[in-house]
C-alpha positions as CSV (number, residue, x, y, z in Angstrom):
1,M,0.0,0.0,0.0
2,P,1.4,3.4,-0.9
3,I,2.5,5.4,2.2
4,H,0.0,8.2,1.5
5,E,-2.9,5.7,1.8
6,K,-2.0,4.5,5.2
7,S,-3.8,7.4,7.0
8,L,-7.0,6.3,5.1
9,I,-7.0,3.1,7.3
10,R,-9.5,3.8,10.1
11,P,-8.7,2.3,13.5
12,E,-12.1,0.6,13.7
13,N,-11.2,-1.5,10.5
14,L,-8.1,-2.9,12.1
15,V,-8.7,-6.5,13.5
16,E,-6.1,-8.1,15.6
17,H,-6.0,-11.7,16.8
18,E,-4.1,-12.9,19.9
19,E,-3.4,-16.2,18.2
20,L,-3.7,-16.9,14.5
21,V,-3.0,-20.0,12.6
22,I,-3.3,-19.9,8.8
23,D,-2.8,-23.3,6.9
24,G,-1.0,-24.7,9.9
25,V,1.4,-21.7,10.2
26,D,1.4,-19.7,13.4
27,V,1.2,-16.0,12.3
28,S,0.5,-14.6,15.8
29,G,2.0,-11.2,16.7
30,H,2.6,-8.5,14.2
31,W,1.3,-10.6,11.2
32,S,-2.0,-11.2,12.9
33,T,-3.3,-7.8,12.0
34,F,-5.8,-7.5,9.3
35,I,-7.5,-4.5,7.6
36,E,-11.2,-5.0,6.9
37,G,-12.2,-3.6,3.6
38,R,-14.4,-0.5,3.3
39,S,-16.4,1.1,0.5
40,V,-16.6,4.9,0.0
41,P,-20.1,5.6,-1.3
42,D,-19.8,9.3,-0.7
43,Y,-17.0,10.4,-2.9
44,N,-17.3,13.6,-4.9
45,E,-16.6,13.0,-8.6
46,D,-16.5,16.7,-9.4
47,L,-14.1,17.7,-6.6
48,Q,-11.0,17.9,-8.8
49,E,-12.9,20.2,-11.3
50,E,-14.1,22.3,-8.4
51,I,-10.6,22.8,-7.2
52,A,-9.2,23.4,-10.7
53,A,-11.7,26.2,-11.1
54,L,-10.2,28.1,-8.1
55,G,-7.4,30.5,-8.5
56,G,-4.1,28.5,-8.4
57,G,-5.9,25.2,-8.8
58,E,-5.8,25.0,-12.6
59,N,-2.8,22.8,-12.7
60,I,-3.9,20.2,-10.2
61,H,-4.3,17.6,-13.0
62,R,-0.6,17.8,-13.7
63,C,0.5,16.1,-10.4
64,W,1.7,12.6,-10.8
65,Q,2.4,12.0,-7.0
66,C,6.2,12.5,-7.1
67,G,6.3,14.1,-3.6
68,S,8.5,17.1,-4.6
69,C,5.9,19.5,-3.3
70,T,5.9,17.8,0.2
71,N,9.7,17.7,0.2
72,A,10.0,21.4,-0.7
73,C,7.3,22.4,1.9
74,T,8.6,24.5,4.9
75,V,5.7,23.5,7.1
76,N,6.2,19.9,6.4
77,A,9.7,20.2,7.9
78,I,8.2,21.1,11.2
79,N,4.9,19.2,11.1
80,P,5.1,15.8,9.1
81,D,1.3,15.6,9.0
82,F,1.3,18.7,6.7
83,N,1.4,16.7,3.3
84,P,0.4,18.6,0.1
85,R,0.9,15.4,-2.0
86,F,-1.6,13.5,0.1
87,W,-4.2,16.2,-0.2
88,I,-3.9,16.3,-4.0
89,Y,-4.4,12.5,-3.9
90,L,-7.6,13.0,-1.9
91,I,-8.8,15.6,-4.2
92,R,-8.2,13.5,-7.3
93,M,-9.9,10.5,-5.7
94,G,-12.9,12.8,-4.7
95,L,-12.4,12.0,-0.9
96,E,-13.7,15.3,0.3
97,E,-14.6,13.9,3.7
98,E,-11.0,12.8,4.3
99,L,-9.8,16.1,3.2
100,V,-12.0,18.0,5.6
101,R,-10.7,16.0,8.5
102,D,-7.2,17.7,7.9
103,R,-8.7,21.2,7.7
104,E,-6.9,22.5,10.8
105,I,-3.5,21.3,9.4
106,I,-4.2,22.6,5.9
107,W,-4.6,26.1,7.3
108,Q,-1.1,25.9,8.6
109,C,0.2,26.7,5.1
110,V,2.4,29.8,4.9
111,S,1.8,30.5,1.2
112,C,5.4,30.5,0.4
113,N,4.6,28.6,-3.0
114,K,7.8,26.4,-2.7
115,C,5.4,23.4,-3.4
116,T,4.4,25.0,-6.9
117,Y,8.1,25.3,-8.1
118,A,9.3,22.0,-6.7
């Protein structure tokens, strides 16, 4: 699973077993953690177009998730939860609810624009 998707795993979807044997092999401990699947019925298909229509958002379609924006970010150097690449991913996937969860972190942006020139 790509690193930026790990935060999409909700704690209630993690299932851990004290003792677990699969096909006669004991996989207890770290290997006994499973992630239950989930469906996302409430994604916003138009979110990327809505962001692209805003000033400065017209190039969001150019992102190919290289991570240069996050690497260049001055806020990310102080707060690793500040991750522009992840938010672009959420926008492109239409996961508006997940994006809103980070609203307090997003507003920490200092508008230096280093991410746009990375």
